[in-house]
BALOTI-286978 format. One record per residue: residue in three letters; residue number from 1; z, x, y of N, C-alpha, C, O, CB in turn. Coordinates in nm, 4 decimals. Each point is the difference from the previous one (the first is absolute). Glycine has a CB too. Example, Ala and Ser with C-alpha at 12.3 -4.5 7.8 and 13.67 -1.06 7.14 Angstrom:
REM BALOTI-286978
SITE resn resi      nc3      nc1      nc2     cac3     cac1     cac2      cc3      cc1      cc2      oc3      oc1      oc2     cbc3     cbc1     cbc2
SITE  ALA    1   0.7800   1.3190  -0.5690   0.0000  -0.0890   0.1190   0.0000   0.0900   0.1200   0.0665   0.1036  -0.0019   0.0581  -0.2928  -0.1154
SITE  SER    2  -0.1966   0.1542   0.2223   0.0060   0.0820   0.1190   0.0730  -0.0770   0.1090   0.0169   0.0509   0.1108  -0.2314   0.0675  -0.1736
//
This chain:
REM BALOTI-286978
SITE resn resi      nc3      nc1      nc2     cac3     cac1     cac2      cc3      cc1      cc2      oc3      oc1      oc2     cbc3     cbc1     cbc2
SITE  MET    1  -0.6237   2.5853   0.5571   0.0868  -0.0945  -0.0742   0.0417   0.0777  -0.0972  -0.0583   0.0861  -0.0659  -0.0438  -0.2907   0.1112
SITE  GLN    2   0.2516   0.1489  -0.0473   0.1031   0.0737  -0.1238  -0.0309  -0.1089  -0.1080  -0.0114  -0.1211   0.0189   0.2427   0.2437   0.1293
SITE  THR    3  -0.2440  -0.0435  -0.2820   0.0437  -0.0800  -0.0987   0.0669   0.0408  -0.1029  -0.0039   0.1228  -0.0081  -0.1458  -0.2187   0.0691
SITE  GLY    4   0.2175   0.0393  -0.1542   0.1425   0.0216  -0.0768   0.0974   0.0034   0.0713   0.0831   0.0774  -0.0473  -0.1626   0.0324  -0.0968
SITE  THR    5   0.1171  -0.1639   0.2518   0.1063  -0.0326   0.0733   0.1081  -0.0574  -0.0707  -0.0162  -0.1153   0.0400  -0.1279   0.0952   0.1256
SITE  ALA    6   0.2339   0.0138  -0.2342   0.1153  -0.0485  -0.0437   0.0849  -0.1261   0.1079   0.0348   0.0413   0.1106  -0.0377   0.2195  -0.2409
SITE  PRO    7   0.0258  -0.3721   0.1040   0.0616  -0.0913   0.1204   0.1296   0.0696   0.0100   0.0518   0.0524  -0.0986  -0.1624  -0.2989   0.0577
SITE  THR    8   0.1777   0.2483   0.1889   0.0860   0.0669   0.0298   0.1349  -0.1142   0.0582  -0.0152  -0.1216  -0.0115  -0.1863   0.3414   0.0486
SITE  LYS    9   0.3043  -0.1716   0.0122   0.1090  -0.1141   0.0711  -0.0899  -0.0526   0.1040   0.0507  -0.1018   0.0470   0.1972   0.2214  -0.0736
SITE  SER   10  -0.3568  -0.0927   0.0797  -0.0107  -0.0054   0.1261  -0.0685  -0.1480   0.0140  -0.0366  -0.0422   0.1097   0.0278   0.3165  -0.0668
SITE  GLY   11  -0.0045  -0.3463  -0.1591  -0.0370  -0.1341  -0.0087  -0.1416  -0.0193   0.0209  -0.0789   0.0872  -0.0365   0.2933  -0.1454   0.1059
SITE  GLY   12  -0.2611  -0.0686  -0.0033  -0.1353  -0.0057  -0.0003  -0.0798   0.0880   0.0975  -0.1191  -0.0182   0.0253   0.1684  -0.1976  -0.1036
SITE  ARG   13   0.0401   0.3293   0.1393  -0.1048   0.0816   0.0992  -0.1084   0.0807  -0.0956  -0.1080   0.0317   0.0498   0.3076   0.0114   0.1517
SITE  CYS   14  -0.1745  -0.0150  -0.3184  -0.0743   0.0609  -0.0772  -0.1458  -0.1013  -0.0316  -0.1147   0.0446   0.0043   0.3539   0.0942  -0.0950
SITE  PHE   15  -0.2108  -0.2508   0.0660  -0.0910  -0.1072  -0.0267  -0.0995  -0.0224   0.1432  -0.1229   0.0070   0.0000   0.3174  -0.1247  -0.1855
SITE  LYS   16  -0.1005   0.0871   0.3148  -0.0726  -0.0007   0.1042  -0.0829   0.1095   0.0358  -0.1128  -0.0269   0.0413   0.2659  -0.1070   0.0094
SITE  HIS   17  -0.1156   0.2590  -0.0595  -0.0856   0.1335   0.0153  -0.1245  -0.0093  -0.0821  -0.1088   0.0103   0.0567   0.3151   0.1319  -0.0231
SITE  SER   18  -0.1993  -0.1604  -0.1585  -0.1082  -0.0323  -0.0917  -0.0824  -0.1108   0.0323  -0.1169   0.0130  -0.0363   0.2477   0.0750  -0.1199
SITE  THR   19  -0.1039  -0.1858   0.2101  -0.0864  -0.1287   0.0470  -0.0412   0.0518   0.1330  -0.1198  -0.0280   0.0053   0.2481  -0.1807  -0.1266
SITE  ILE   20  -0.0969   0.2660   0.2268  -0.0569   0.0470   0.1083  -0.1302   0.1170  -0.0365  -0.1082   0.0088   0.0582   0.3602  -0.0682   0.0626
SITE  VAL   21  -0.2050   0.1366  -0.2269  -0.1023   0.1147  -0.0402  -0.1326  -0.0797  -0.0785  -0.1179   0.0353   0.0028   0.3353   0.1685  -0.0409
SITE  VAL   22  -0.1637  -0.3110  -0.0256  -0.1191  -0.0545  -0.0717  -0.0938  -0.0945   0.1118  -0.1222  -0.0051  -0.0141   0.2742   0.0028  -0.2348
SITE  LYS   23  -0.0873  -0.0665   0.3531  -0.0413  -0.0495   0.1018  -0.1196   0.0909   0.0924  -0.1112  -0.0448   0.0277   0.3526  -0.0748  -0.0560
SITE  GLU   24  -0.1958   0.2415   0.0638  -0.0437   0.0995   0.0789  -0.1380   0.0547  -0.0992  -0.1051   0.0197   0.0610   0.3756   0.0411   0.0705
SITE  TRP   25  -0.2686  -0.0418  -0.2520  -0.0840   0.0323  -0.0756  -0.1178  -0.0903  -0.0311  -0.1125   0.0470  -0.0168   0.2918   0.0737  -0.0445
SITE  PHE   26  -0.1489  -0.2724   0.0524  -0.1164  -0.1180  -0.0038  -0.0549   0.0244   0.1466  -0.1183   0.0313   0.0133   0.2371  -0.2366  -0.1871
SITE  LEU   27  -0.0467   0.1936   0.2700  -0.0622   0.0183   0.1173  -0.0869   0.1321   0.0295  -0.0976  -0.0159   0.0733   0.2833  -0.1285  -0.0136
SITE  GLU   28  -0.1622   0.2615  -0.1051  -0.0523   0.0845  -0.0187  -0.1703   0.0038  -0.0566  -0.0973   0.0500   0.0564   0.3575  -0.0091  -0.0624
SITE  ILE   29  -0.2539  -0.0992  -0.1000  -0.1184  -0.0207  -0.0848  -0.0665  -0.1549   0.0716  -0.1172  -0.0226  -0.0300   0.2376   0.1672  -0.2273
SITE  GLY   30  -0.0706  -0.2177   0.3217  -0.0639  -0.1160   0.0510   0.0112  -0.1007  -0.1023  -0.0899  -0.0841   0.0008  -0.0628   0.2080   0.1409
SITE  PHE   31   0.2527  -0.1363  -0.2404   0.0271  -0.1167  -0.0795   0.0705  -0.1013   0.0531   0.1121   0.0168   0.0480  -0.1222   0.1141  -0.2068
SITE  LYS   32  -0.0573  -0.2580   0.1539   0.0579  -0.1087   0.0773  -0.0037  -0.1218  -0.0900  -0.1070  -0.0149  -0.0590   0.0338   0.1120   0.2849
SITE  ILE   33   0.1844  -0.2035  -0.2530  -0.0099  -0.0914  -0.0779  -0.0272  -0.1285   0.0929   0.0755  -0.0419   0.0876   0.0686   0.1702  -0.2678
SITE  LYS   34  -0.2722  -0.1832   0.1410  -0.0459  -0.0887   0.1056   0.0583  -0.1643  -0.0065   0.0206  -0.0837   0.0879  -0.2411   0.2523  -0.0919
SITE  MET   35   0.2375  -0.1695  -0.1623   0.0896  -0.1174  -0.0383   0.1324  -0.0251   0.0336   0.0599   0.1075   0.0038  -0.1843  -0.0884  -0.1548
SITE  PRO   36   0.2031  -0.1209   0.1794   0.1299  -0.0277   0.0181   0.0749   0.0273  -0.1114  -0.0189  -0.0660  -0.1022  -0.0378  -0.0839   0.2515
SITE  LEU   37   0.1554   0.2546  -0.1447   0.1013   0.0575  -0.1005   0.1337  -0.0544   0.0075   0.0652   0.0156   0.1033  -0.1842   0.1836  -0.0949
SITE  PHE   38   0.1722  -0.2692  -0.1198   0.1244  -0.0297  -0.0209   0.0748   0.0505  -0.1184  -0.0647   0.0232  -0.1021  -0.0065  -0.1945   0.2232
SITE  THR   39   0.2005   0.1911  -0.1196   0.0742   0.0510  -0.0919   0.1163  -0.1111  -0.0250   0.0661  -0.0477   0.0922  -0.1361   0.2994  -0.0234
SITE  LEU   40   0.0872  -0.2890  -0.2155   0.0932  -0.1024  -0.0319   0.0955   0.1055  -0.1043  -0.0506   0.0874  -0.0704  -0.1255  -0.3471   0.0988
SITE  ASP   41   0.3063   0.2334  -0.0215   0.1158   0.0846  -0.0362   0.1383  -0.0974   0.0089   0.0181  -0.0902   0.0819  -0.1493   0.3236   0.0176
SITE  SER   42   0.2118  -0.1955  -0.1931   0.1164  -0.0643   0.0129   0.1332   0.1306  -0.0110  -0.0336   0.1115  -0.0401  -0.0999  -0.3668  -0.0741
SITE  THR   43   0.2681   0.2310   0.1494   0.0841   0.0561  -0.0128   0.1557  -0.0941  -0.0350   0.0385  -0.0976   0.0644  -0.2122   0.2689   0.0792
SITE  THR   44   0.2396  -0.1121  -0.2557   0.0776  -0.0652  -0.0132   0.1588   0.0398   0.0791   0.0403   0.1148   0.0189  -0.2139  -0.1651  -0.2266
SITE  ILE   45   0.2331  -0.0536   0.2386   0.1228   0.0599   0.1338   0.1225  -0.0497  -0.0913   0.0041  -0.1152  -0.0430  -0.1299   0.0650   0.3380
SITE  ASN   46   0.2254   0.1461  -0.3213   0.1115  -0.0211  -0.0817   0.0908  -0.0599   0.1131   0.0050   0.0424   0.1155  -0.0392   0.1548  -0.3085
SITE  LEU   47   0.1075  -0.3060   0.1398   0.1068  -0.0602   0.0699   0.1163  -0.0056  -0.0867   0.0023   0.0056  -0.1230  -0.1535  -0.1325   0.2590
SITE  SER   48   0.2529   0.1144  -0.0494   0.1250  -0.0168  -0.0800   0.0351  -0.1226  -0.0559   0.0006  -0.1005   0.0711   0.0681   0.2555   0.0553
SITE  LEU   49  -0.0374  -0.1603  -0.2519  -0.0017  -0.1579  -0.0524   0.1173  -0.0584   0.0511  -0.0030  -0.1220   0.0166  -0.1138   0.1577  -0.2334
SITE  SER   50   0.2352   0.0350   0.2496   0.1182  -0.0488   0.0415   0.0038  -0.0838   0.1286   0.0795  -0.0917   0.0206  -0.0019   0.2807  -0.1385
SITE  GLN   51  -0.1946  -0.1370   0.2205  -0.0445  -0.0269   0.1214  -0.0904  -0.1451  -0.0136   0.0116  -0.1097   0.0547  -0.0024   0.3854   0.0117
SITE  PHE   52  -0.0892  -0.2295  -0.1507  -0.1351  -0.0916  -0.0081  -0.0065  -0.0651  -0.1386  -0.0765   0.0468  -0.0844  -0.0611   0.1104   0.2456
SITE  HIS   53   0.2014  -0.2450  -0.1832   0.0103  -0.0779  -0.1302  -0.1484  -0.0710  -0.0465  -0.0362  -0.0242  -0.1151   0.3035  -0.0261   0.1845
SITE  TRP   54  -0.3414   0.0250   0.0582  -0.1254  -0.0789  -0.0420  -0.1159   0.1091  -0.0326  -0.1137  -0.0458  -0.0109   0.1793  -0.1716   0.1703
SITE  ALA   55  -0.0466   0.3661  -0.1770  -0.0730   0.0860   0.0120  -0.0003   0.0960  -0.1440  -0.0319   0.1181  -0.0138   0.0697  -0.1559   0.2831
SITE  ARG   56   0.0158  -0.0726  -0.3800   0.0278   0.0560  -0.1376  -0.1387   0.1067  -0.0519  -0.1104  -0.0485   0.0246   0.2713  -0.2036  -0.0853
SITE  TYR   57  -0.1607   0.3105   0.0317  -0.1003   0.0757  -0.0548  -0.0092   0.0465  -0.1687  -0.0907  -0.0098  -0.0825   0.1075   0.0768   0.3343
SITE  ARG   58   0.1263  -0.0111  -0.2588   0.0223   0.0219  -0.1424   0.1688  -0.0645   0.0023   0.0712  -0.0582   0.0818  -0.2654   0.3103  -0.1362
SITE  LYS   59   0.2046  -0.2104  -0.0646   0.1581  -0.0527  -0.0368   0.1104   0.0514   0.1194   0.0909  -0.0727   0.0398  -0.1456   0.0972  -0.3258
SITE  ARG   60   0.0308   0.1121   0.3352   0.1128   0.0426   0.1011  -0.0754   0.0462   0.1241   0.0604   0.0653   0.0850   0.1163   0.0137  -0.2680
SITE  LYS   61  -0.3024  -0.1086   0.1975  -0.0652   0.0499   0.1060  -0.0714  -0.0993   0.0763  -0.0548  -0.0890  -0.0650   0.0444   0.2856  -0.0507
SITE  GLY   62  -0.0009  -0.1983   0.2595  -0.0620  -0.0911   0.0672  -0.1194   0.0960   0.0965   0.0117   0.1139   0.0453   0.2258  -0.3016  -0.0578
SITE  ALA   63  -0.3344   0.1056   0.0198  -0.1284   0.0633   0.0560  -0.0932  -0.1150   0.0700   0.0064  -0.1141  -0.0459   0.0009   0.3053  -0.1504
SITE  ILE   64  -0.0860  -0.1655   0.2969  -0.1256  -0.0805   0.0412  -0.1133   0.1049  -0.0164   0.0076   0.1225  -0.0095   0.1132  -0.2908   0.1880
SITE  LYS   65  -0.2290   0.0844  -0.1789  -0.1334   0.1005   0.0337  -0.0795  -0.0267   0.0981  -0.0554  -0.1099   0.0010   0.0394   0.1474  -0.2004
SITE  LEU   66  -0.0008   0.0294   0.2739  -0.1126   0.0495   0.1400  -0.1445   0.0061  -0.0428  -0.0478   0.1118  -0.0194   0.2239   0.0528   0.1273
SITE  HIS   67  -0.2386  -0.2539  -0.1221  -0.1398  -0.0048   0.0228  -0.0742   0.0219   0.1234   0.0212  -0.0639   0.1030   0.0201  -0.0634  -0.2602
SITE  THR   68  -0.1258   0.2161   0.1450  -0.0544   0.0489   0.1431  -0.1537   0.0131  -0.0033  -0.0413   0.0626  -0.0976   0.2591   0.0744   0.1443
SITE  PHE   69  -0.3093  -0.1816   0.0371  -0.1322  -0.0068  -0.0108  -0.0452   0.0586   0.1376  -0.0068  -0.0714   0.1000   0.0030  -0.1317  -0.2711
SITE  LEU   70  -0.0247   0.3275   0.1720  -0.0401   0.0943   0.0903  -0.1630   0.0166   0.0345  -0.0872   0.0361  -0.0790   0.3054   0.0696  -0.0085
SITE  ASP   71  -0.2341  -0.1423   0.2275  -0.1425   0.0068   0.0579   0.0109   0.1683   0.0552   0.0882   0.0508   0.0693  -0.1313  -0.3558   0.0189
SITE  HIS   72  -0.0609   0.3580  -0.1373  -0.0026   0.1462   0.0403  -0.0760   0.0277   0.1334  -0.0230   0.1139   0.0406   0.0315  -0.0576  -0.2877
SITE  ASN   73  -0.0525  -0.1920   0.3236  -0.0624  -0.0039   0.1299   0.1261   0.0015   0.0841   0.0408  -0.1074   0.0442  -0.2676  -0.0230  -0.1022
SITE  GLY   74   0.2969   0.2513   0.0858   0.1126  -0.0384   0.0839   0.1558   0.0492  -0.0828   0.1032   0.0331   0.0585  -0.2738  -0.2613   0.0497
SITE  CYS   75   0.1507   0.2211  -0.2517   0.0897   0.0257  -0.0850   0.1343  -0.1046   0.0284   0.1159   0.0398   0.0115  -0.2243   0.2174  -0.0288
SITE  LEU   76   0.0700  -0.3801   0.0244   0.1056  -0.0895   0.0181   0.0014  -0.1069  -0.1178  -0.0983  -0.0585  -0.0455   0.0833   0.0997   0.3023
SITE  PRO   77   0.1320  -0.0524  -0.2918   0.0121  -0.1321  -0.0959  -0.0687  -0.1167   0.0389   0.0103  -0.0408   0.1157   0.1975   0.1099  -0.1689
SITE  CYS   78  -0.2635  -0.1162  -0.0145  -0.0802  -0.1538   0.0493   0.0623  -0.1234  -0.0638  -0.0076  -0.1180   0.0344  -0.2266   0.2327  -0.0215
SITE  TYR   79   0.3121  -0.0444  -0.1379   0.0795  -0.1183  -0.0743   0.1004   0.0795  -0.0522  -0.0080   0.1116  -0.0513  -0.1719  -0.2819  -0.0165
SITE  VAL   80   0.2822   0.0937   0.0887   0.1201   0.0640  -0.0912   0.0891  -0.1238  -0.0640   0.0212  -0.1067   0.0576  -0.0006   0.3365   0.1092
SITE  SER   81   0.0229  -0.1961  -0.2868   0.0813  -0.1046  -0.0500   0.1020   0.0104  -0.0729  -0.0276   0.0816  -0.0880  -0.1308  -0.1618   0.1048
SITE  LEU   82   0.2912   0.0314  -0.0324   0.1056   0.0356  -0.0741   0.0200  -0.1104  -0.1079   0.0221  -0.1195   0.0196   0.0770   0.2521   0.1765
SITE  THR   83  -0.1112  -0.0691  -0.3093   0.0317  -0.0842  -0.1529   0.1123   0.0487  -0.0585   0.0618   0.0979   0.0416  -0.2888  -0.1315  -0.1024
SITE  ASP   84   0.2593  -0.0398  -0.0469   0.1474   0.0494  -0.0702  -0.0589   0.1444  -0.0846  -0.1161   0.0349  -0.0215   0.2558  -0.3260  -0.0291
SITE  GLY   85  -0.0537   0.3343   0.0264  -0.0313   0.1375  -0.0549  -0.0623   0.0113  -0.1352  -0.0394   0.1101  -0.0383   0.2224  -0.0446   0.1676
SITE  LYS   86  -0.1945  -0.1704  -0.2031  -0.0487  -0.0389  -0.1428  -0.1390  -0.0265   0.0054  -0.0643  -0.0039  -0.1049   0.2742  -0.0945   0.0396
SITE  ARG   87  -0.2730   0.0765   0.1936  -0.1434  -0.0555  -0.0193  -0.0843   0.1479   0.0142   0.0078   0.0924   0.0810   0.0287  -0.3732   0.0370
SITE  HIS   88  -0.1292   0.2535  -0.2497  -0.0968   0.1172   0.0181  -0.0946   0.0019   0.0721  -0.0530  -0.1092   0.0202   0.0948   0.1421  -0.1845
SITE  ASP   89  -0.0999   0.0865   0.2302  -0.1180  -0.0071   0.1027  -0.1031  -0.0625  -0.0309  -0.0517  -0.0650   0.0909   0.1049   0.2403  -0.0236
SITE  LEU   90  -0.1149  -0.1778  -0.1956  -0.1017  -0.0701  -0.0142   0.0151  -0.1271   0.0116  -0.0983  -0.0579   0.0463   0.0326   0.2082  -0.1538
SITE  THR   91   0.1868  -0.2364   0.0721   0.0128  -0.1250   0.0193   0.0113  -0.0666   0.1147  -0.0296  -0.1178   0.0200   0.0955   0.1566  -0.1891
SITE  PHE   92  -0.0087   0.0632   0.2678  -0.0098  -0.0386   0.1481  -0.1396   0.0105   0.0386  -0.0507  -0.1004   0.0500   0.2780   0.1806   0.0067
SITE  ALA   93  -0.3002   0.0270  -0.0718  -0.1317  -0.0225   0.0612  -0.0878  -0.1029  -0.0647  -0.0917  -0.0498   0.0653   0.1070   0.2765   0.0017
SITE  LYS   94   0.0032  -0.2556  -0.1701  -0.0928  -0.1217  -0.0550   0.0373  -0.1511   0.0429  -0.0781  -0.0951   0.0003   0.0469   0.2475  -0.2058
SITE  THR   95   0.1765  -0.1540   0.2439   0.0403  -0.1424   0.0444  -0.0577  -0.0321   0.1522   0.0373   0.0588   0.1016   0.1925  -0.0395  -0.2556
SITE  PRO   96  -0.3074  -0.1024   0.1494  -0.0637  -0.0385   0.1411   0.0953  -0.0324   0.1101  -0.0204   0.0293   0.1178  -0.1648  -0.1205  -0.2407
SITE  GLU   97   0.2975   0.0247   0.0749   0.0847  -0.0733   0.1113   0.0852   0.1204   0.0517   0.0288  -0.0059   0.1195  -0.0118  -0.2509  -0.2318
SITE  ILE   98   0.0263   0.3606   0.0451   0.0820   0.1132   0.0551  -0.0661   0.1484  -0.0134   0.0561   0.1057   0.0291   0.1487  -0.2552  -0.0917
SITE  GLY   99  -0.3249   0.1346   0.0166  -0.0477   0.1384  -0.0482  -0.1035   0.0508   0.1242   0.0134  -0.0234   0.1201   0.0045  -0.0398  -0.4082
SITE  LEU  100  -0.1165   0.1338   0.2268  -0.0841   0.0503   0.1051  -0.0860  -0.0813   0.0742  -0.0689  -0.0812  -0.0619   0.0821   0.2514  -0.0577
SITE  PRO  101  -0.0227  -0.1620   0.2578  -0.0728  -0.0843   0.0710  -0.1692   0.0539  -0.0118  -0.0262   0.1190  -0.0178   0.2620  -0.1749   0.1823
SITE  ASP  102  -0.3262  -0.0337  -0.1537  -0.1466   0.0136  -0.0050  -0.0154   0.1314   0.0613   0.0580   0.0495   0.0966  -0.1263  -0.2969  -0.0830
SITE  LEU  103  -0.0237   0.2937  -0.0916  -0.0588   0.1637   0.0689  -0.0984  -0.0500   0.0716  -0.0441  -0.1099  -0.0338   0.0738   0.2950  -0.1484
SITE  PRO  104  -0.1005  -0.0996   0.3254  -0.1197  -0.0504   0.0165  -0.1028   0.0837  -0.0864   0.0340   0.1016  -0.0607   0.0391  -0.1891   0.2918
SITE  PRO  105  -0.2132   0.0318  -0.2317  -0.0777   0.0275  -0.0914  -0.0280   0.1639   0.0369   0.0302   0.0544   0.1061  -0.1244  -0.3228  -0.1452
SITE  HIS  106   0.0372   0.3229  -0.0620  -0.0450   0.1527  -0.0039   0.1063   0.0605   0.0557  -0.0143   0.0597   0.1067  -0.2260  -0.0783  -0.0844
SITE  SER  107   0.3626   0.0124  -0.0857   0.1250   0.0986   0.0088   0.0595   0.0575  -0.0823  -0.0127  -0.0639  -0.1044   0.0422  -0.0316   0.2286
SITE  ILE  108   0.0439   0.2013  -0.1426   0.0583   0.0792  -0.1039   0.1446  -0.0088  -0.0180   0.0717   0.0330   0.0945  -0.2477   0.1070  -0.0560
SITE  LEU  109   0.2248  -0.1780  -0.1415   0.1119  -0.0081  -0.0478   0.0559   0.1036  -0.0600  -0.0745   0.0462  -0.0863   0.0201  -0.2339   0.0814
SITE  ASN  110   0.1760   0.2543   0.0175   0.0421   0.1220  -0.0488   0.1288  -0.0582  -0.0730   0.0714  -0.0756   0.0659  -0.1775   0.2533   0.1249
SITE  ALA  111   0.1352  -0.1532  -0.2995   0.1072  -0.0510  -0.0878   0.0484   0.1120  -0.0993  -0.0637   0.1017  -0.0274  -0.0368  -0.3404   0.0462
SITE  ASN  112   0.2195   0.2043  -0.0662   0.0458   0.0920  -0.1198  -0.0274  -0.0635  -0.1330  -0.0602  -0.1074   0.0002   0.2442   0.2028   0.1391
SITE  ARG  113  -0.1470  -0.0419  -0.2525  -0.0309  -0.0434  -0.1371   0.0828  -0.1171  -0.0250  -0.0226  -0.0638  -0.1028  -0.0354   0.2902   0.0214
SITE  GLY  114   0.1510  -0.2643   0.1606   0.0689  -0.1110  -0.0177  -0.0873  -0.1393   0.0102   0.0358  -0.1060  -0.0513   0.1588   0.2527   0.1378
SITE  TYR  115  -0.3054  -0.1288  -0.0173  -0.0580  -0.1038   0.0178  -0.1461  -0.0237  -0.0765  -0.0968  -0.0648   0.0399   0.2404   0.0833   0.1683
SITE  ILE  116  -0.1265   0.0552  -0.3303  -0.1461  -0.0037  -0.0682   0.0457  -0.1408  -0.0877   0.1014  -0.0247  -0.0653  -0.2008   0.3324   0.0407
SITE  ASP  117  -0.0248  -0.3886   0.0546  -0.0264  -0.1312  -0.1045  -0.1431  -0.0203   0.0432  -0.0357  -0.0161   0.1167   0.2866  -0.1209  -0.1362
SITE  TYR  118  -0.3244   0.1393  -0.0802  -0.1668  -0.0024  -0.0028  -0.0412  -0.0990   0.0680  -0.0704   0.0097   0.1005   0.0418   0.0747  -0.3025
SITE  ARG  119   0.0741  -0.2001   0.1466  -0.0360  -0.1330   0.0773   0.0247  -0.0135   0.1554  -0.0878  -0.0489   0.0711   0.1439  -0.0496  -0.2886
SITE  TRP  120   0.0571   0.1398   0.2669   0.0395  -0.0154   0.1108  -0.0877   0.1083   0.0818  -0.0387  -0.0387   0.1102   0.2734  -0.0615  -0.1903
SITE  LEU  121  -0.2689   0.2230   0.0431  -0.0916   0.1040   0.0770  -0.1289  -0.0428  -0.0062  -0.0754   0.0308   0.0923   0.2064   0.1553  -0.1400
SITE  TYR  122  -0.1784  -0.2638  -0.0608  -0.1738  -0.0503  -0.0017   0.0213  -0.1051   0.1121  -0.0881   0.0154   0.0846  -0.0096   0.0046  -0.3709
SITE  SER  123   0.1783  -0.1165   0.3167   0.0434  -0.1072   0.0625  -0.0027   0.0595   0.1447  -0.0643  -0.0622   0.0846   0.2051  -0.0528  -0.2855
SITE  LEU  124  -0.0798   0.2238   0.2346  -0.0496   0.0805   0.1411  -0.1414   0.0573   0.0133  -0.0706  -0.0148   0.0998   0.3012   0.0847  -0.0898
SITE  HIS  125  -0.2602  -0.0118  -0.1062  -0.1439   0.0521  -0.0033  -0.1114  -0.1393   0.0295  -0.0947   0.0043   0.0784   0.1783   0.2131  -0.2765
SITE  CYS  126  -0.0476  -0.3267   0.1214  -0.0999  -0.0901   0.0209  -0.0005  -0.0455   0.1581  -0.1048  -0.0392   0.0514   0.1262  -0.0339  -0.3093
SITE  LYS  127   0.1055   0.0807   0.3343  -0.0031  -0.0010   0.1452  -0.0564   0.0865   0.0781  -0.0080  -0.0177   0.1215   0.1669  -0.0698  -0.1574
SITE  GLY  128  -0.2067   0.1962  -0.0280  -0.0289   0.1044   0.0986   0.1000   0.1091   0.0120  -0.0091   0.0729   0.0988  -0.1060  -0.2411   0.0179
SITE  THR  129   0.1972   0.1869  -0.1923   0.1049   0.1001   0.0620  -0.0128   0.1068  -0.1112  -0.0239  -0.0221  -0.1187   0.2065  -0.1490   0.2525
SITE  THR  130  -0.1629   0.2873  -0.0761  -0.0200   0.1033  -0.0910   0.1617   0.0695  -0.0514   0.0710   0.0187   0.0988  -0.3373   0.0246   0.0342
SITE  PHE  131   0.3152  -0.0144  -0.2295   0.1147   0.0434  -0.0143   0.0064   0.1343  -0.0430  -0.0966   0.0555  -0.0524   0.1515  -0.2660   0.0224
SITE  ILE  132   0.0758   0.2769   0.0531   0.0227   0.1512  -0.0435   0.1367  -0.0091  -0.0681   0.0962  -0.0321   0.0697  -0.2316   0.1578   0.1320
SITE  ILE  133   0.1494  -0.1048  -0.3091   0.1399  -0.0065  -0.0966   0.0115   0.1388  -0.0213  -0.0976   0.0635  -0.0397   0.0803  -0.2920  -0.0960
SITE  GLY  134   0.1262   0.2830   0.1577   0.0602   0.1264  -0.0022   0.1471   0.0303  -0.0315   0.0408   0.1161   0.0014  -0.2103  -0.1001   0.1436
//
């Protein structure tokens, strides 16, 4: 496994290669995650404000936010939602009507630091969900 490789113009190939190496290493040592693993993340998609007036994000910018809930048992999104670009990740996750669907018991949720709210994380813990914030 190479270390210290800087990102290049190859885009995601560097990430894809490192993911394959890590998976092979896990298989070599016999490491398996028995609990269902999910990842919650979002991305902001910039839009032209002259074409999409309804997508006002800032004074002269337009955007929408794509929230994705990924099931690693097949690497397919099991839930996708579009919201306005101003909606915070945590607000989306905590709102039951539009946010995160109920997780199966004894599952693992992986999310980034934008989802840190200790009351919300404690409520996940009480439902039997383990979380990884990174």
